[in-house]
GUROKE-292877 format. One record per residue (C-alpha): x, y, z; residue in three letters. Coordinates in pm, 1 decimal. Example, Ala and Ser with C-alpha at 12.3 -4.5 7.8 and 13.67 -1.06 7.14 Angstrom:
# residues 2
<<1230.0 -450.0 780.0> ALA>;
<<1367.0 -106.0 714.0> SER>;
END
This chain:
# residues 155
<<2970.2 -10325.2 1819.6> MET>;
<<2866.1 -10682.4 1908.5> PRO>;
<<2915.5 -10767.1 2273.6> GLN>;
<<3144.9 -11055.3 2368.6> GLN>;
<<2844.8 -11248.4 2507.5> SER>;
<<2665.6 -11207.7 2169.9> ASP>;
<<2967.3 -11348.5 1990.3> ILE>;
<<2988.4 -11645.2 2232.7> ARG>;
<<2618.6 -11719.8 2177.0> GLU>;
<<2663.7 -11703.5 1800.5> ALA>;
<<2960.3 -11941.0 1819.5> LEU>;
<<2758.2 -12175.0 2041.5> ASN>;
<<2478.4 -12173.9 1783.4> LEU>;
<<2718.5 -12254.8 1500.5> THR>;
<<2835.9 -12561.0 1692.3> SER>;
<<2471.0 -12673.5 1684.7> ARG>;
<<2439.2 -12633.7 1308.6> GLY>;
<<2341.0 -12268.1 1273.9> ALA>;
<<2489.0 -12054.0 999.7> SER>;
<<2600.2 -11698.3 1054.1> LEU>;
<<2541.2 -11424.7 801.4> THR>;
<<2712.3 -11093.4 871.8> PRO>;
<<2502.8 -10789.4 789.3> GLN>;
<<2685.1 -10459.3 767.2> VAL>;
<<2477.3 -10188.6 935.0> GLU>;
<<2747.5 -9926.6 917.6> SER>;
<<3119.0 -9919.2 856.0> LYS>;
<<3181.2 -9963.8 1228.6> ARG>;
<<2925.9 -10225.2 1327.1> GLU>;
<<2853.1 -10574.9 1208.9> VAL>;
<<2539.1 -10747.7 1333.7> ALA>;
<<2520.0 -11124.2 1335.1> ILE>;
<<2206.5 -11283.9 1196.3> SER>;
<<2154.4 -11647.1 1294.8> VAL>;
<<1966.6 -11879.2 1059.9> LYS>;
<<1893.9 -12230.9 1176.2> THR>;
<<1751.4 -12533.6 1006.9> ASN>;
<<1442.4 -12675.9 1186.8> PRO>;
<<1609.5 -13019.9 1187.4> LYS>;
<<1912.5 -12869.5 1360.6> ASP>;
<<1685.2 -12699.6 1615.0> GLU>;
<<1515.4 -13030.2 1700.7> PHE>;
<<1852.4 -13202.8 1741.4> ALA>;
<<1971.3 -12915.5 1963.8> ALA>;
<<1654.1 -12952.6 2173.6> PHE>;
<<1718.7 -13326.9 2212.3> ILE>;
<<2080.5 -13269.8 2314.3> VAL>;
<<1971.8 -13006.8 2565.4> ASP>;
<<1719.1 -13248.4 2716.4> GLN>;
<<1985.0 -13521.3 2743.2> MET>;
<<2227.8 -13313.5 2948.2> GLN>;
<<2101.9 -13484.2 3265.1> SER>;
<<2278.0 -13801.0 3145.3> VAL>;
<<2603.6 -13618.6 3070.0> GLY>;
<<2758.3 -13371.2 2826.3> PRO>;
<<2582.5 -13503.3 2514.0> ALA>;
<<2663.9 -13347.4 2177.3> VAL>;
<<2523.5 -13392.2 1828.6> SER>;
<<2701.1 -13431.1 1498.1> ARG>;
<<2544.5 -13409.9 1154.9> ARG>;
<<2539.6 -13732.5 959.9> MET>;
<<2355.4 -13843.7 644.9> PHE>;
<<2079.9 -13583.8 670.1> GLY>;
<<2027.3 -13645.1 1041.4> GLY>;
<<2224.2 -13614.0 1363.8> HIS>;
<<2408.7 -13862.2 1579.8> GLY>;
<<2393.3 -13795.2 1954.6> VAL>;
<<2712.7 -13878.7 2143.6> TYR>;
<<2826.3 -13902.0 2502.4> LEU>;
<<3192.1 -13966.5 2580.3> ASP>;
<<3254.3 -14046.4 2213.9> GLY>;
<<2981.3 -14312.8 2194.6> LEU>;
<<2679.6 -14266.8 1971.7> MET>;
<<2372.3 -14361.7 2172.9> PHE>;
<<2093.8 -14186.6 1983.3> ALA>;
<<2015.0 -14049.8 1643.3> LEU>;
<<1773.2 -13792.2 1513.2> VAL>;
<<1624.4 -13837.8 1168.1> SER>;
<<1324.6 -13655.5 1021.8> ASP>;
<<1253.8 -13496.0 1361.3> ASN>;
<<1228.1 -13837.2 1526.4> THR>;
<<1448.6 -13950.6 1812.6> LEU>;
<<1585.9 -14304.2 1796.7> TYR>;
<<1771.3 -14465.3 2088.1> LEU>;
<<2042.1 -14733.9 2083.7> LYS>;
<<1923.2 -15083.2 2176.0> VAL>;
<<2088.3 -15418.1 2231.1> ASP>;
<<1966.5 -15765.4 2325.2> SER>;
<<1913.2 -15650.2 2683.9> GLU>;
<<1706.2 -15338.8 2608.2> SER>;
<<1538.3 -15429.2 2276.5> ARG>;
<<1245.1 -15616.1 2442.4> PRO>;
<<1147.5 -15299.1 2630.9> ILE>;
<<1111.9 -15110.4 2300.9> PHE>;
<<939.1 -15400.8 2124.9> GLU>;
<<687.5 -15444.5 2409.3> ASN>;
<<590.7 -15079.0 2363.1> MET>;
<<556.8 -15141.3 1986.4> GLU>;
<<822.0 -14880.1 1907.6> LEU>;
<<971.0 -14906.8 1559.9> LEU>;
<<1336.0 -14953.9 1462.2> PRO>;
<<1526.1 -14705.7 1250.3> PHE>;
<<1545.6 -14838.1 895.8> THR>;
<<1680.2 -14705.8 569.6> PHE>;
<<1713.4 -14838.7 219.1> GLU>;
<<2044.9 -14940.5 64.7> ARG>;
<<2067.1 -15089.3 -283.6> LYS>;
<<1694.4 -15157.1 -282.3> GLY>;
<<1696.6 -15345.4 49.9> LYS>;
<<1575.7 -15232.1 391.2> ALA>;
<<1851.7 -15204.8 650.8> VAL>;
<<1742.7 -15220.5 1015.1> VAL>;
<<1974.3 -15058.4 1267.5> MET>;
<<2003.3 -15108.9 1642.1> SER>;
<<1813.4 -14787.9 1717.4> TYR>;
<<1443.8 -14773.2 1806.5> PHE>;
<<1200.7 -14483.1 1824.1> GLN>;
<<1184.2 -14317.3 2163.5> ALA>;
<<841.9 -14307.4 2328.7> PRO>;
<<656.8 -13976.2 2293.6> ASP>;
<<675.3 -13921.6 2671.2> GLU>;
<<1049.3 -13844.5 2653.8> VAL>;
<<967.5 -13505.3 2504.3> MET>;
<<737.8 -13415.3 2791.6> GLU>;
<<950.0 -13490.1 3097.3> SER>;
<<1320.6 -13447.7 3175.4> PRO>;
<<1300.1 -13743.2 3416.4> ASP>;
<<1154.9 -13968.7 3147.2> VAL>;
<<1419.1 -13847.7 2899.9> MET>;
<<1690.9 -13924.4 3153.2> GLN>;
<<1563.8 -14281.2 3201.9> TYR>;
<<1545.0 -14359.2 2828.2> TRP>;
<<1871.0 -14182.8 2741.5> ALA>;
<<2046.3 -14376.7 3019.7> SER>;
<<1900.1 -14699.7 2884.3> LEU>;
<<2035.0 -14615.6 2537.1> ALA>;
<<2374.4 -14510.7 2669.6> TYR>;
<<2395.9 -14840.6 2859.7> GLY>;
<<2335.4 -15027.4 2532.4> ALA>;
<<2608.9 -14820.8 2364.0> ALA>;
<<2852.3 -14897.8 2647.3> LEU>;
<<2779.8 -15272.0 2624.5> ARG>;
<<2827.8 -15265.2 2245.4> ALA>;
<<3159.9 -15081.9 2282.0> ALA>;
<<3273.1 -15330.3 2546.9> SER>;
<<3195.2 -15622.9 2314.7> LYS>;
<<3391.6 -15457.9 2032.5> LYS>;
<<3692.9 -15406.6 2261.1> GLN>;
<<3685.4 -15769.4 2377.9> LYS>;
<<3669.4 -15888.7 2017.7> GLY>;
<<3966.5 -15676.0 1911.9> SER>;
<<4173.8 -15795.7 2210.1> ARG>;
<<4110.9 -16158.7 2117.9> GLU>;
<<4233.2 -16096.8 1761.8> GLU>;
<<4571.4 -15960.2 1876.2> THR>;
END
């Protein structure tokens, strides 16, 4: 019989994009086999590394993952690459390091978003990840603040 801790772990994995496949070993026992997508595993790793900033979570979107903190998307993962939110205040830091923006094609035209590649060093150090994730979250907070001010002026 699966232990309660095994079931909790399986449920935790499903919230990170894993799929559960029950395998009947006997009439009394059901084992849980967890299959994960490598892209989901990378996103889960990123979210785990960002916990020093706050309770970050990921959500699947358009073949990638958005990374959220307090309801604000401040990072995205696409093709096993981490991109961080930028704004006019933080963009020069990314550009000076020659980091590339996230782009995609829509109707034959390149669309550039306000997310830039994270430096490779973020994967090697929790302290470095915390700095860059905080920088991105700050950009997300400023963007949200601007949106709120704009909507207040319209009413």
